[in-house]
BASETOR-841921 format. One record per residue (C-alpha): residue number from 1; residue in three letters; chain; x, y, z. Coordinates in steps of 0.2 Angstrom, whole numbers. Example, Ala and Ser with C-alpha at 12.3 -4.5 7.8 and 13.67 -1.06 7.14 Angstrom:
REC  i  aa  ch  c1  c2  c3
REC  1  ALA  A  62  -22  39
REC  2  SER  A  68  -5  36
//
This chain:
REC  i  aa  ch  c1  c2  c3
REC  1  MET  A  0  0  0
REC  2  HIS  A  7  17  -5
REC  3  VAL  A  9  30  8
REC  4  LEU  A  -2  42  -2
REC  5  ASN  A  -16  30  -5
REC  6  PRO  A  -27  39  8
REC  7  LEU  A  -25  55  -2
REC  8  TYR  A  -30  46  -18
REC  9  VAL  A  -45  39  -9
REC  10  ALA  A  -50  56  -2
REC  11  VAL  A  -49  64  -19
REC  12  THR  A  -59  50  -28
REC  13  LYS  A  -73  51  -15
REC  14  VAL  A  -74  70  -17
REC  15  ILE  A  -75  68  -36
REC  16  LEU  A  -88  54  -35
REC  17  ALA  A  -99  63  -22
REC  18  ILE  A  -100  79  -33
REC  19  HIS  A  -103  68  -48
REC  20  ALA  A  -118  60  -39
REC  21  LEU  A  -125  77  -37
REC  22  PHE  A  -124  83  -55
REC  23  ALA  A  -127  66  -63
REC  24  PRO  A  -147  67  -62
REC  25  VAL  A  -146  84  -71
REC  26  PHE  A  -133  82  -85
REC  27  GLY  A  -131  63  -86
REC  28  ASN  A  -120  50  -78
REC  29  SER  A  -107  50  -92
REC  30  SER  A  -108  68  -98
REC  31  GLY  A  -92  78  -99
REC  32  VAL  A  -101  92  -91
REC  33  THR  A  -105  81  -75
REC  34  TRP  A  -87  76  -73
REC  35  GLY  A  -80  93  -78
REC  36  LEU  A  -91  101  -64
REC  37  SER  A  -85  88  -52
REC  38  LEU  A  -67  93  -55
REC  39  PHE  A  -72  112  -54
REC  40  PHE  A  -80  110  -37
REC  41  LEU  A  -66  100  -31
REC  42  THR  A  -55  115  -35
REC  43  VAL  A  -67  127  -26
REC  44  LEU  A  -68  116  -11
REC  45  VAL  A  -49  116  -10
REC  46  ARG  A  -48  135  -12
REC  47  VAL  A  -61  138  2
REC  48  LEU  A  -52  127  14
REC  49  LEU  A  -36  137  10
REC  50  PHE  A  -44  154  11
REC  51  PRO  A  -38  158  29
REC  52  ILE  A  -20  153  24
REC  53  PHE  A  -22  164  9
REC  54  VAL  A  -27  179  20
REC  55  LYS  A  -13  176  31
REC  56  GLN  A  -1  176  16
REC  57  ILE  A  -7  193  10
REC  58  LYS  A  -5  200  28
REC  59  THR  A  12  193  29
REC  60  GLN  A  18  200  12
REC  61  ARG  A  11  217  17
REC  62  ALA  A  19  217  34
REC  63  MET  A  36  213  26
REC  64  SER  A  33  228  14
REC  65  VAL  A  31  239  30
REC  66  LEU  A  47  231  38
REC  67  ALA  A  57  233  22
REC  68  PRO  A  67  249  27
REC  69  LYS  A  71  241  44
REC  70  VAL  A  77  225  35
REC  71  LYS  A  88  236  24
REC  72  GLU  A  96  245  39
REC  73  LEU  A  100  228  47
REC  74  GLN  A  108  222  31
REC  75  ILE  A  119  238  30
REC  76  LYS  A  123  237  49
REC  77  TYR  A  128  219  49
REC  78  LYS  A  135  217  31
REC  79  LYS  A  151  210  37
REC  80  ASP  A  143  197  49
REC  81  ARG  A  130  187  38
REC  82  GLU  A  125  176  52
REC  83  ARG  A  121  190  64
REC  84  MET  A  112  199  50
REC  85  ASN  A  101  184  47
REC  86  THR  A  98  182  66
REC  87  GLU  A  92  200  68
REC  88  VAL  A  81  200  52
REC  89  MET  A  72  184  58
REC  90  ALA  A  70  191  75
REC  91  LEU  A  62  207  67
REC  92  TYR  A  50  196  57
REC  93  ARG  A  46  186  73
REC  94  GLU  A  43  202  83
REC  95  HIS  A  30  208  70
REC  96  ASN  A  22  191  66
REC  97  ALA  A  29  191  48
REC  98  ASN  A  34  174  41
REC  99  PRO  A  43  175  24
REC  100  LEU  A  38  157  20
REC  101  MET  A  20  161  20
REC  102  GLY  A  21  168  2
REC  103  CYS  A  23  150  -5
REC  104  LEU  A  12  141  8
REC  105  PRO  A  -4  140  -1
REC  106  LEU  A  4  134  -17
REC  107  LEU  A  14  121  -7
REC  108  LEU  A  -2  115  2
REC  109  GLN  A  -11  112  -15
REC  110  MET  A  3  101  -21
REC  111  PRO  A  -3  85  -13
REC  112  VAL  A  -20  88  -20
REC  113  PHE  A  -13  91  -37
REC  114  TYR  A  -2  76  -37
REC  115  ALA  A  -17  65  -31
REC  116  LEU  A  -28  71  -45
REC  117  PHE  A  -14  68  -57
REC  118  HIS  A  -12  50  -51
REC  119  VAL  A  -31  47  -51
REC  120  LEU  A  -33  54  -69
REC  121  ARG  A  -18  43  -75
REC  122  TYR  A  -27  28  -67
REC  123  ILE  A  -43  32  -76
REC  124  SER  A  -33  34  -93
REC  125  GLU  A  -25  16  -90
REC  126  HIS  A  -41  7  -86
REC  127  GLY  A  -56  17  -92
REC  128  GLY  A  -52  16  -111
REC  129  SER  A  -57  4  -125
REC  130  ALA  A  -62  -14  -123
REC  131  PRO  A  -58  -29  -134
REC  132  ALA  A  -68  -30  -150
REC  133  SER  A  -78  -45  -144
REC  134  PHE  A  -85  -35  -129
REC  135  LEU  A  -88  -20  -140
REC  136  ALA  A  -98  -31  -152
REC  137  ALA  A  -108  -38  -138
REC  138  SER  A  -112  -21  -132
REC  139  LYS  A  -118  -16  -149
REC  140  GLY  A  -105  -2  -151
REC  141  ASN  A  -108  6  -134
REC  142  ALA  A  -90  10  -128
REC  143  VAL  A  -94  14  -110
REC  144  GLN  A  -104  -2  -108
REC  145  ALA  A  -91  -13  -117
REC  146  CYS  A  -77  -5  -106
REC  147  THR  A  -88  -9  -90
REC  148  SER  A  -91  -27  -95
REC  149  TYR  A  -73  -30  -99
REC  150  LEU  A  -67  -23  -82
REC  151  LYS  A  -80  -35  -73
REC  152  ASP  A  -74  -50  -83
REC  153  PRO  A  -61  -61  -74
REC  154  SER  A  -50  -61  -90
REC  155  SER  A  -46  -43  -88
REC  156  HIS  A  -37  -46  -71
REC  157  PHE  A  -44  -29  -65
REC  158  THR  A  -44  -24  -47
REC  159  ALA  A  -53  -8  -43
REC  160  GLN  A  -44  4  -32
REC  161  TYR  A  -46  21  -22
REC  162  GLY  A  -65  18  -22
REC  163  TRP  A  -68  17  -41
REC  164  THR  A  -80  5  -48
REC  165  PRO  A  -79  -2  -66
REC  166  GLY  A  -94  8  -71
REC  167  ASN  A  -88  25  -64
REC  168  LEU  A  -71  22  -71
REC  169  CYS  A  -77  19  -89
REC  170  THR  A  -89  34  -89
REC  171  ALA  A  -75  45  -82
REC  172  GLY  A  -63  39  -95
REC  173  HIS  A  -75  42  -109
REC  174  ALA  A  -81  59  -103
REC  175  LYS  A  -76  74  -114
REC  176  VAL  A  -74  92  -111
REC  177  PHE  A  -72  102  -128
REC  178  GLY  A  -70  85  -136
REC  179  VAL  A  -55  80  -125
REC  180  PRO  A  -56  65  -113
REC  181  LEU  A  -52  71  -95
REC  182  ALA  A  -39  58  -93
REC  183  LEU  A  -29  62  -108
REC  184  GLY  A  -16  76  -111
REC  185  PHE  A  -5  83  -125
REC  186  ARG  A  8  69  -122
REC  187  THR  A  -5  55  -121
REC  188  ALA  A  -15  61  -137
REC  189  ALA  A  -10  45  -146
REC  190  LYS  A  -23  36  -135
REC  191  ALA  A  -37  47  -141
REC  192  ALA  A  -45  34  -153
REC  193  ALA  A  -47  22  -138
REC  194  PHE  A  -58  35  -129
REC  195  GLY  A  -68  40  -145
REC  196  ALA  A  -58  56  -148
REC  197  GLN  A  -47  64  -161
REC  198  PRO  A  -28  66  -157
REC  199  SER  A  -27  83  -166
REC  200  THR  A  -42  89  -155
REC  201  VAL  A  -34  83  -139
REC  202  LYS  A  -17  92  -144
REC  203  VAL  A  -25  109  -149
REC  204  VAL  A  -37  110  -135
REC  205  THR  A  -24  105  -122
REC  206  VAL  A  -11  118  -129
REC  207  ILE  A  -25  132  -127
REC  208  ALA  A  -28  126  -109
REC  209  ILE  A  -9  126  -106
REC  210  VAL  A  -8  144  -112
REC  211  ILE  A  -23  150  -102
REC  212  MET  A  -15  141  -86
REC  213  ALA  A  2  150  -89
REC  214  SER  A  -6  167  -92
REC  215  THR  A  -17  166  -77
REC  216  THR  A  -2  161  -66
REC  217  PHE  A  7  177  -73
REC  218  LEU  A  -8  188  -70
REC  219  THR  A  -10  182  -52
REC  220  GLN  A  8  186  -47
REC  221  ARG  A  7  202  -57
REC  222  GLN  A  -8  208  -48
REC  223  LEU  A  1  207  -31
REC  224  MET  A  16  215  -38
REC  225  ALA  A  6  230  -45
REC  226  ARG  A  -1  232  -27
REC  227  ASN  A  16  233  -20
REC  228  ALA  A  22  245  -33
REC  229  ALA  A  8  256  -30
REC  230  SER  A  13  257  -11
REC  231  GLY  A  31  261  -17
REC  232  THR  A  38  245  -11
REC  233  ALA  A  52  237  -20
REC  234  MET  A  48  220  -28
REC  235  PRO  A  57  206  -18
REC  236  SER  A  68  194  -27
REC  237  GLN  A  57  179  -23
REC  238  GLN  A  42  187  -30
REC  239  LYS  A  51  192  -46
REC  240  MET  A  56  174  -47
REC  241  MET  A  38  168  -45
REC  242  LEU  A  32  181  -58
REC  243  TYR  A  44  177  -72
REC  244  VAL  A  49  159  -68
REC  245  LEU  A  33  150  -63
REC  246  PRO  A  23  153  -79
REC  247  PRO  A  36  146  -91
REC  248  LEU  A  38  131  -79
REC  249  PHE  A  20  128  -78
REC  250  ALA  A  18  129  -97
REC  251  ILE  A  32  116  -100
REC  252  PHE  A  26  104  -86
REC  253  GLY  A  8  107  -93
REC  254  LEU  A  12  96  -108
REC  255  ASN  A  12  81  -96
REC  256  PHE  A  -5  86  -88
REC  257  GLN  A  -21  78  -92
REC  258  MET  A  -36  89  -97
REC  259  GLY  A  -43  86  -79
REC  260  VAL  A  -28  93  -71
REC  261  LEU  A  -28  108  -83
REC  262  ILE  A  -46  111  -78
REC  263  TYR  A  -40  111  -60
REC  264  TRP  A  -26  124  -62
REC  265  VAL  A  -36  136  -74
REC  266  THR  A  -50  136  -61
REC  267  THR  A  -38  139  -46
REC  268  ASN  A  -29  153  -55
REC  269  THR  A  -45  161  -60
REC  270  TRP  A  -51  159  -42
REC  271  SER  A  -35  167  -36
REC  272  LEU  A  -37  182  -47
REC  273  GLY  A  -54  186  -40
REC  274  GLN  A  -50  182  -22
REC  275  GLN  A  -34  192  -22
REC  276  HIS  A  -43  207  -30
REC  277  PHE  A  -56  208  -16
REC  278  VAL  A  -44  204  -1
REC  279  ILE  A  -31  217  -7
REC  280  LYS  A  -45  230  -10
REC  281  ALA  A  -52  227  8
REC  282  MET  A  -35  229  16
REC  283  PRO  A  -29  247  20
REC  284  HIS  A  -16  255  9
REC  285  ILE  A  2  254  14
REC  286  ALA  A  13  270  13
REC  287  PRO  A  31  268  7
REC  288  GLY  A  40  260  22
REC  289  GLY  A  26  264  34
REC  290  PRO  A  11  256  42
REC  291  PRO  A  -6  255  34
REC  292  ALA  A  -18  270  34
REC  293  GLY  A  -24  272  52
REC  294  GLY  A  -7  269  60
REC  295  VAL  A  -9  250  63
REC  296  THR  A  8  242  62
REC  297  PRO  A  12  224  59
REC  298  GLY  A  8  213  74
REC  299  SER  A  -2  227  83
REC  300  SER  A  -20  228  86
REC  301  PRO  A  -31  242  78
REC  302  PRO  A  -36  256  90
REC  303  ALA  A  -52  255  99
REC  304  GLY  A  -68  263  93
REC  305  GLY  A  -74  280  98
REC  306  ALA  A  -68  297  94
REC  307  GLY  A  -50  292  94
REC  308  GLY  A  -54  275  85
REC  309  ALA  A  -51  269  67
REC  310  LYS  A  -63  277  54
REC  311  LYS  A  -76  267  45
REC  312  ARG  A  -69  258  30
REC  313  GLY  A  -72  268  14
REC  314  GLN  A  -72  285  23
REC  315  PRO  A  -58  297  18
REC  316  PRO  A  -47  304  31
REC  317  ALA  A  -50  322  37
REC  318  PRO  A  -38  334  30
REC  319  PRO  A  -26  342  42
REC  320  PRO  A  -30  359  49
REC  321  PRO  A  -22  374  40
REC  322  PRO  A  -7  381  50
REC  323  PRO  A  -10  397  60
REC  324  VAL  A  -6  413  51
REC  325  VAL  A  5  425  60
REC  326  ILE  A  4  443  55
REC  327  ARG  A  19  453  61
REC  328  ARG  A  16  472  62
REC  329  GLN  A  30  484  64
REC  330  VAL  A  27  502  70
REC  331  THR  A  33  514  57
REC  332  ARG  A  46  526  63
REC  333  PRO  A  43  545  58
REC  334  PRO  A  56  552  46
REC  335  LYS  A  71  563  52
REC  336  SER  A  69  581  52
REC  337  LYS  A  78  590  38
REC  338  ARG  A  84  604  49
REC  339  ASP  A  93  595  63
REC  340  GLY  A  92  577  58
REC  341  ARG  A  82  572  73
REC  342  ARG  A  67  561  73
REC  343  PRO  A  51  569  81
REC  344  GLN  A  45  563  98
REC  345  ARG  A  32  549  96
REC  346  PRO  A  16  553  105
REC  347  GLY  A  15  546  122
REC  348  SER  A  34  542  123
REC  349  PRO  A  44  547  138
REC  350  ARG  A  54  563  135
//
């Protein structure tokens, strides 16, 4: 038994549970039913990761506030790298900022992604065509022929992860935009066994790969644009995620099945919308300073009342104008042309 078998079983059960909800509406073997099953699997994962995503955004904004202090420590301890790292990490701990939080949502999705990849590969290996004798007995019904073959002792098939021969064959022959969910660009040669065209599989999966890479870039770019608007320099790890991740996803996407591509396009689109609303709801960060309202990382907002924080959406009151000081100088009478003396001011002592 593989160590990840419980994860494969969990992903399978979620897919089959969602499939059971949509099957009465769209049909048991419909590509819409299985496509929606993968879509809502993605939504479920993202909902579970939402608190971690909010923590990620808060951490990144806290690090933007702390950037000038980090720069000072780097200059102060530039000759002692060990001391510099210790002081920087102490500063992060003091303000509850964790640099690793930037990658945590992506890392937590990796097990689900790999489990989905493995389950779809399992479908592609066993949910395809059946021998001609079974196809003839089923009067050309590919799904029925596949199911009968897997149930026959001659196939030596053993169901795994909670799949049944019927579900396995209907999932294998389900198509989205003419592409079986269990096939991808590199496995397009198997398309005929699933009742599809290899050229269609390649064209549609390439389009899906381009969309996946583009949405990955836009998701990172959206966060970078917010930091730029705050006057914060783009950290090197964020630059790497912006310009390295999309090409890597495009290259690895050639090995992804259509179902995995649906997962990643959905999760990236979800990230774009979620990031837009979460960032918009958070206060703006001044360059090297705390967010509007004077709340620093790791501190609590001020209490309500006259001195508390203003309501969200209400612009801050303009500062009062500086007092105008008018200096008045008493004019001195001109000197007399006769003796050069100034006349006596009225009321002055003689």
